[in-house]
PyMOL Python script that loads the backbone (N, CA, C, O; Angstrom):
from pymol import cmd

cmd.read_pdbstr("""\
ATOM      1  N   UNK A   1       0.838  -1.212   0.000  1.00  0.00           N
ATOM      2  CA  UNK A   1       0.000   0.000   0.000  1.00  0.00           C
ATOM      3  C   UNK A   1       0.871   1.260   0.000  1.00  0.00           C
ATOM      4  O   UNK A   1       0.904   1.966   1.008  1.00  0.00           O
ATOM      5  N   UNK A   2       1.567   1.561  -1.079  1.00  0.00           N
ATOM      6  CA  UNK A   2       2.423   2.755  -1.086  1.00  0.00           C
ATOM      7  C   UNK A   2       1.644   4.036  -1.357  1.00  0.00           C
ATOM      8  O   UNK A   2       2.193   5.133  -1.248  1.00  0.00           O
ATOM      9  N   UNK A   3       0.353   3.901  -1.716  1.00  0.00           N
ATOM     10  CA  UNK A   3      -0.397   5.102  -2.097  1.00  0.00           C
ATOM     11  C   UNK A   3      -0.803   5.915  -0.872  1.00  0.00           C
ATOM     12  O   UNK A   3      -0.866   7.142  -0.949  1.00  0.00           O
ATOM     13  N   UNK A   4      -1.079   5.259   0.259  1.00  0.00           N
ATOM     14  CA  UNK A   4      -1.528   5.990   1.448  1.00  0.00           C
ATOM     15  C   UNK A   4      -0.444   6.952   1.960  1.00  0.00           C
ATOM     16  O   UNK A   4      -0.739   8.128   2.172  1.00  0.00           O
ATOM     17  N   UNK A   5       0.810   6.490   2.165  1.00  0.00           N
ATOM     18  CA  UNK A   5       1.852   7.435   2.614  1.00  0.00           C
ATOM     19  C   UNK A   5       2.086   8.551   1.608  1.00  0.00           C
ATOM     20  O   UNK A   5       2.339   9.694   1.989  1.00  0.00           O
ATOM     21  N   UNK A   6       2.000   8.220   0.317  1.00  0.00           N
ATOM     22  CA  UNK A   6       2.222   9.264  -0.689  1.00  0.00           C
ATOM     23  C   UNK A   6       1.122  10.323  -0.590  1.00  0.00           C
ATOM     24  O   UNK A   6       1.402  11.521  -0.622  1.00  0.00           O
ATOM     25  N   UNK A   7      -0.119   9.877  -0.470  1.00  0.00           N
ATOM     26  CA  UNK A   7      -1.220  10.838  -0.339  1.00  0.00           C
ATOM     27  C   UNK A   7      -1.052  11.668   0.927  1.00  0.00           C
ATOM     28  O   UNK A   7      -1.300  12.874   0.925  1.00  0.00           O
ATOM     29  N   UNK A   8      -0.627  11.012   2.013  1.00  0.00           N
ATOM     30  CA  UNK A   8      -0.428  11.726   3.274  1.00  0.00           C
ATOM     31  C   UNK A   8       0.655  12.794   3.122  1.00  0.00           C
ATOM     32  O   UNK A   8       0.491  13.923   3.584  1.00  0.00           O
ATOM     33  N   UNK A   9       1.766  12.430   2.469  1.00  0.00           N
ATOM     34  CA  UNK A   9       2.858  13.385   2.272  1.00  0.00           C
ATOM     35  C   UNK A   9       2.401  14.530   1.379  1.00  0.00           C
ATOM     36  O   UNK A   9       2.718  15.691   1.640  1.00  0.00           O
ATOM     37  N   UNK A  10       1.656  14.204   0.325  1.00  0.00           N
ATOM     38  CA  UNK A  10       1.179  15.255  -0.581  1.00  0.00           C
ATOM     39  C   UNK A  10       0.238  16.197   0.162  1.00  0.00           C
ATOM     40  O   UNK A  10       0.297  17.412  -0.027  1.00  0.00           O
ATOM     41  N   UNK A  11      -0.636  15.637   1.012  1.00  0.00           N
ATOM     42  CA  UNK A  11      -1.560  16.486   1.762  1.00  0.00           C
ATOM     43  C   UNK A  11      -0.781  17.398   2.716  1.00  0.00           C
ATOM     44  O   UNK A  11      -1.129  18.567   2.886  1.00  0.00           O
ATOM     45  N   UNK A  12       0.274  16.859   3.337  1.00  0.00           N
ATOM     46  CA  UNK A  12       1.087  17.680   4.237  1.00  0.00           C
ATOM     47  C   UNK A  12       1.781  18.795   3.462  1.00  0.00           C
ATOM     48  O   UNK A  12       1.828  19.938   3.915  1.00  0.00           O
ATOM     49  N   UNK A  13       2.324  18.453   2.279  1.00  0.00           N
ATOM     50  CA  UNK A  13       2.990  19.474   1.468  1.00  0.00           C
ATOM     51  C   UNK A  13       1.988  20.541   1.049  1.00  0.00           C
ATOM     52  O   UNK A  13       2.308  21.730   1.057  1.00  0.00           O
ATOM     53  N   UNK A  14       0.775  20.124   0.682  1.00  0.00           N
ATOM     54  CA  UNK A  14      -0.242  21.087   0.280  1.00  0.00           C
ATOM     55  C   UNK A  14      -0.610  22.004   1.431  1.00  0.00           C
ATOM     56  O   UNK A  14      -0.765  23.210   1.241  1.00  0.00           O
ATOM     57  N   UNK A  15      -0.751  21.439   2.631  1.00  0.00           N
ATOM     58  CA  UNK A  15      -1.115  22.261   3.778  1.00  0.00           C
ATOM     59  C   UNK A  15      -0.012  23.269   4.090  1.00  0.00           C
ATOM     60  O   UNK A  15      -0.297  24.437   4.357  1.00  0.00           O
ATOM     61  N   UNK A  16       1.254  22.824   4.057  1.00  0.00           N
ATOM     62  CA  UNK A  16       2.357  23.733   4.355  1.00  0.00           C
ATOM     63  C   UNK A  16       2.438  24.834   3.302  1.00  0.00           C
ATOM     64  O   UNK A  16       2.726  25.986   3.626  1.00  0.00           O
ATOM     65  N   UNK A  17       2.183  24.480   2.042  1.00  0.00           N
ATOM     66  CA  UNK A  17       2.219  25.488   0.983  1.00  0.00           C
ATOM     67  C   UNK A  17       1.101  26.501   1.188  1.00  0.00           C
ATOM     68  O   UNK A  17       1.313  27.702   1.023  1.00  0.00           O
ATOM     69  N   UNK A  18      -0.095  26.023   1.549  1.00  0.00           N
ATOM     70  CA  UNK A  18      -1.211  26.944   1.785  1.00  0.00           C
ATOM     71  C   UNK A  18      -0.909  27.832   2.986  1.00  0.00           C
ATOM     72  O   UNK A  18      -1.211  29.025   2.967  1.00  0.00           O
ATOM     73  N   UNK A  19      -0.317  27.259   4.029  1.00  0.00           N
ATOM     74  CA  UNK A  19       0.004  28.054   5.208  1.00  0.00           C
ATOM     75  C   UNK A  19       1.054  29.112   4.877  1.00  0.00           C
ATOM     76  O   UNK A  19       0.967  30.246   5.348  1.00  0.00           O
ATOM     77  N   UNK A  20       2.060  28.736   4.057  1.00  0.00           N
ATOM     78  CA  UNK A  20       3.084  29.714   3.672  1.00  0.00           C
ATOM     79  C   UNK A  20       2.467  30.829   2.837  1.00  0.00           C
ATOM     80  O   UNK A  20       2.774  32.004   3.040  1.00  0.00           O
ATOM     81  N   UNK A  21       1.589  30.460   1.891  1.00  0.00           N
ATOM     82  CA  UNK A  21       0.948  31.472   1.045  1.00  0.00           C
ATOM     83  C   UNK A  21       0.071  32.381   1.901  1.00  0.00           C
ATOM     84  O   UNK A  21       0.098  33.602   1.743  1.00  0.00           O
ATOM     85  N   UNK A  22      -0.704  31.793   2.802  1.00  0.00           N
ATOM     86  CA  UNK A  22      -1.563  32.601   3.671  1.00  0.00           C
ATOM     87  C   UNK A  22      -0.737  33.528   4.558  1.00  0.00           C
ATOM     88  O   UNK A  22      -1.088  34.696   4.725  1.00  0.00           O
ATOM     89  N   UNK A  23       0.345  33.025   5.123  1.00  0.00           N
ATOM     90  CA  UNK A  23       1.196  33.861   5.963  1.00  0.00           C
ATOM     91  C   UNK A  23       1.814  35.000   5.174  1.00  0.00           C
ATOM     92  O   UNK A  23       1.897  36.125   5.667  1.00  0.00           O
ATOM     93  N   UNK A  24       2.253  34.718   3.943  1.00  0.00           N
ATOM     94  CA  UNK A  24       2.847  35.761   3.104  1.00  0.00           C
ATOM     95  C   UNK A  24       1.807  36.830   2.783  1.00  0.00           C
ATOM     96  O   UNK A  24       2.109  38.023   2.812  1.00  0.00           O
ATOM     97  N   UNK A  25       0.576  36.399   2.475  1.00  0.00           N
ATOM     98  CA  UNK A  25      -0.484  37.365   2.160  1.00  0.00           C
ATOM     99  C   UNK A  25      -0.785  38.230   3.380  1.00  0.00           C
ATOM    100  O   UNK A  25      -0.971  39.440   3.253  1.00  0.00           O
ATOM    101  N   UNK A  26      -0.833  37.615   4.561  1.00  0.00           N
ATOM    102  CA  UNK A  26      -1.110  38.383   5.785  1.00  0.00           C
ATOM    103  C   UNK A  26       0.001  39.396   6.041  1.00  0.00           C
ATOM    104  O   UNK A  26      -0.274  40.546   6.383  1.00  0.00           O
ATOM    105  N   UNK A  27       1.261  38.973   5.877  1.00  0.00           N
ATOM    106  CA  UNK A  27       2.388  39.883   6.116  1.00  0.00           C
ATOM    107  C   UNK A  27       2.348  41.047   5.134  1.00  0.00           C
ATOM    108  O   UNK A  27       2.530  42.199   5.526  1.00  0.00           O
ATOM    109  N   UNK A  28       2.110  40.748   3.860  1.00  0.00           N
ATOM    110  CA  UNK A  28       2.051  41.809   2.849  1.00  0.00           C
ATOM    111  C   UNK A  28       0.894  42.753   3.147  1.00  0.00           C
ATOM    112  O   UNK A  28       1.035  43.969   3.015  1.00  0.00           O
ATOM    113  N   UNK A  29      -0.247  42.205   3.547  1.00  0.00           N
ATOM    114  CA  UNK A  29      -1.406  43.048   3.850  1.00  0.00           C
ATOM    115  C   UNK A  29      -1.099  43.962   5.039  1.00  0.00           C
ATOM    116  O   UNK A  29      -1.439  45.145   5.013  1.00  0.00           O
ATOM    117  N   UNK A  30      -0.460  43.424   6.078  1.00  0.00           N
ATOM    118  CA  UNK A  30      -0.135  44.250   7.241  1.00  0.00           C
ATOM    119  C   UNK A  30       0.872  45.336   6.871  1.00  0.00           C
ATOM    120  O   UNK A  30       0.736  46.480   7.304  1.00  0.00           O
ATOM    121  N   UNK A  31       1.886  44.985   6.071  1.00  0.00           N
ATOM    122  CA  UNK A  31       2.865  45.987   5.648  1.00  0.00           C
ATOM    123  C   UNK A  31       2.188  47.079   4.823  1.00  0.00           C
ATOM    124  O   UNK A  31       2.469  48.264   5.003  1.00  0.00           O
ATOM    125  N   UNK A  32       1.278  46.669   3.899  1.00  0.00           N
ATOM    126  CA  UNK A  32       0.593  47.655   3.061  1.00  0.00           C
ATOM    127  C   UNK A  32      -0.255  48.574   3.925  1.00  0.00           C
ATOM    128  O   UNK A  32      -0.269  49.786   3.708  1.00  0.00           O
ATOM    129  N   UNK A  33      -0.964  48.013   4.905  1.00  0.00           N
ATOM    130  CA  UNK A  33      -1.789  48.846   5.786  1.00  0.00           C
ATOM    131  C   UNK A  33      -0.913  49.805   6.589  1.00  0.00           C
ATOM    132  O   UNK A  33      -1.258  50.976   6.746  1.00  0.00           O
ATOM    133  N   UNK A  34       0.216  49.316   7.097  1.00  0.00           N
ATOM    134  CA  UNK A  34       1.102  50.173   7.884  1.00  0.00           C
ATOM    135  C   UNK A  34       1.625  51.326   7.032  1.00  0.00           C
ATOM    136  O   UNK A  34       1.626  52.473   7.480  1.00  0.00           O
ATOM    137  N   UNK A  35       2.068  51.037   5.808  1.00  0.00           N
ATOM    138  CA  UNK A  35       2.572  52.091   4.923  1.00  0.00           C
ATOM    139  C   UNK A  35       1.440  53.038   4.542  1.00  0.00           C
ATOM    140  O   UNK A  35       1.624  54.255   4.510  1.00  0.00           O
ATOM    141  N   UNK A  36       0.266  52.475   4.254  1.00  0.00           N
ATOM    142  CA  UNK A  36      -0.886  53.289   3.861  1.00  0.00           C
ATOM    143  C   UNK A  36      -1.244  54.280   4.968  1.00  0.00           C
ATOM    144  O   UNK A  36      -1.422  55.471   4.708  1.00  0.00           O
ATOM    145  N   UNK A  37      -1.350  53.781   6.212  1.00  0.00           N
ATOM    146  CA  UNK A  37      -1.696  54.673   7.320  1.00  0.00           C
ATOM    147  C   UNK A  37      -0.563  55.657   7.599  1.00  0.00           C
ATOM    148  O   UNK A  37      -0.824  56.809   7.948  1.00  0.00           O
ATOM    149  N   UNK A  38       0.689  55.225   7.453  1.00  0.00           N
ATOM    150  CA  UNK A  38       1.816  56.125   7.700  1.00  0.00           C
ATOM    151  C   UNK A  38       1.801  57.276   6.701  1.00  0.00           C
ATOM    152  O   UNK A  38       2.199  58.392   7.034  1.00  0.00           O
ATOM    153  N   UNK A  39       1.343  57.009   5.472  1.00  0.00           N
ATOM    154  CA  UNK A  39       1.283  58.072   4.463  1.00  0.00           C
ATOM    155  C   UNK A  39       0.064  58.963   4.695  1.00  0.00           C
ATOM    156  O   UNK A  39       0.148  60.182   4.542  1.00  0.00           O
ATOM    157  N   UNK A  40      -1.069  58.360   5.064  1.00  0.00           N
ATOM    158  CA  UNK A  40      -2.303  59.138   5.181  1.00  0.00           C
ATOM    159  C   UNK A  40      -2.348  59.966   6.465  1.00  0.00           C
ATOM    160  O   UNK A  40      -2.791  61.114   6.432  1.00  0.00           O
ATOM    161  N   UNK A  41      -1.902  59.412   7.593  1.00  0.00           N
ATOM    162  CA  UNK A  41      -2.110  60.079   8.872  1.00  0.00           C
ATOM    163  C   UNK A  41      -1.364  61.408   8.994  1.00  0.00           C
ATOM    164  O   UNK A  41      -1.975  62.376   9.446  1.00  0.00           O
ATOM    165  N   UNK A  42      -0.093  61.520   8.624  1.00  0.00           N
ATOM    166  CA  UNK A  42       0.587  62.817   8.764  1.00  0.00           C
ATOM    167  C   UNK A  42       0.012  63.831   7.782  1.00  0.00           C
ATOM    168  O   UNK A  42       0.455  64.979   7.750  1.00  0.00           O
TER     169      UNK A  42
END
""", "prot")
cmd.dss("prot")
cmd.show_as("cartoon", "prot")
cmd.util.cbc("prot")
cmd.orient("prot")
């Protein structure tokens, strides 16, 4: 049964990739908001 471990590994890789993409989007969004407010507030 080599398919079960392969599917498990692929699912783990997919989850880590989604988490990395989500984290990158959150970081970029926070940086954009910080720069946006820094430009608008003064």
